[in-house]
Every structure is written in structure tokens, then in C-alpha cells.
C-alpha positions in Angstrom: -9.9 17.5 22.1 -7.0 19.1 20.5 -4.8 21.2 22.8 -6.1 19.6 26.0 -3.9 17.8 28.5 -4.3 14.1 29.1 -6.2 14.6 32.4 -8.6 17.0 30.8 -9.2 14.6 27.9 -10.0 11.9 30.4 -12.5 14.1 32.2 -14.2 15.2 29.1 -14.3 11.7 27.7 -16.0 10.5 30.9 -18.6 13.3 30.6 -19.3 12.2 27.0 -19.7 8.6 28.1 -22.1 9.6 30.8 -24.2 11.7 28.4 -24.1 8.9 25.8 -25.8 6.5 28.2 -29.2 8.2 27.6 -28.6 10.2 24.3 -27.0 9.9 20.9 -23.8 11.8 20.7 -22.2 13.1 17.5 -18.5 13.9 17.8 -16.0 15.3 15.3 -12.7 14.2 16.7 -9.2 13.6 15.4 -7.7 12.0 18.5 -8.0 8.4 17.5 -7.4 7.1 21.0 -10.4 9.1 22.1 -12.4 7.8 19.2 -11.4 4.2 19.9 -12.3 4.5 23.6 -15.6 6.3 23.3 -17.3 5.5 20.0 -19.6 2.6 19.1 -19.8 3.6 15.5 -17.2 5.6 13.4 -17.7 7.3 10.1 -14.6 8.7 8.3 -15.3 11.6 6.0 -13.2 13.4 3.5 -14.6 16.5 1.8 -18.1 15.3 2.6 -17.6 11.8 1.2 -17.8 8.7 3.4 -14.6 6.8 3.2 -15.2 4.1 5.8 -17.9 3.3 8.4 -18.4 0.8 11.1 -17.0 0.0 14.6 -13.5 1.3 15.3 -11.8 -2.0 14.8 -13.4 -2.5 11.4 -12.6 1.1 10.2 -9.1 0.9 11.5 -8.5 -2.4 9.8 -9.7 -1.2 6.4 -6.6 0.2 4.5 -8.4 1.2 1.3 -9.4 4.8 2.2 -7.4 5.4 5.3 -3.9 5.4 4.1 -4.7 8.6 2.2 -5.5 10.3 5.5 -2.3 9.1 7.2 -4.1 6.7 9.5 -2.4 3.6 8.1 0.9 3.1 6.3 0.8 3.9 2.6 0.6 0.7 0.4 3.9 -0.2 -1.1 2.7 0.2 -4.7 1.6 3.8 -3.9 4.9 4.6 -2.3 6.7 3.4 -5.4 4.5 5.5 -7.6 5.4 8.6 -5.5 9.1 7.7 -5.7 9.3 6.9 -2.0 9.8 3.1 -2.3 
């Protein structure tokens, strides 16, 4: 929903919720607030590889693959290896 105003995002999200009541919906979305609000199941991919999968809370809490995507803070050891510690 990139480039959309907040009101438009809310309207489209409500349409997706309505459709999802009777159908499976596959979304590709980078707005994590929308993902958290709408999705029952989340799969994080990078170059076709599954990095994490589960409900939003479980995926967001798993720091192993997600720091590389900028979704969680970089682990201290990795910062030091890059000279940022």
C-alpha cells in the first residue's frame, strides 16, 4: 500500500478483511502495520528463501533472519563486526 494516504490504507485494509472472510488472500506488503493488522499468517521471503513464518507476533519476535532486513535492531556482535559498535 505504498504511496497511499492513511485513510486510503484503512479503506483498502477493510476491503481485504471483508474478502478474507470467505476466501484465502495472498498479500505482498511491506507496510508492517498493515501486515500486523490484517494477516493471520506471515511468511518473510528474501530472494525466494523463507526466512521466517508464523503469526505476526512470532515472526516479529524472531531476530535471527529479520535483522538483515532492517525489521529488528542489528545484533551487537554483527554491529561490531561491521565497525558500527
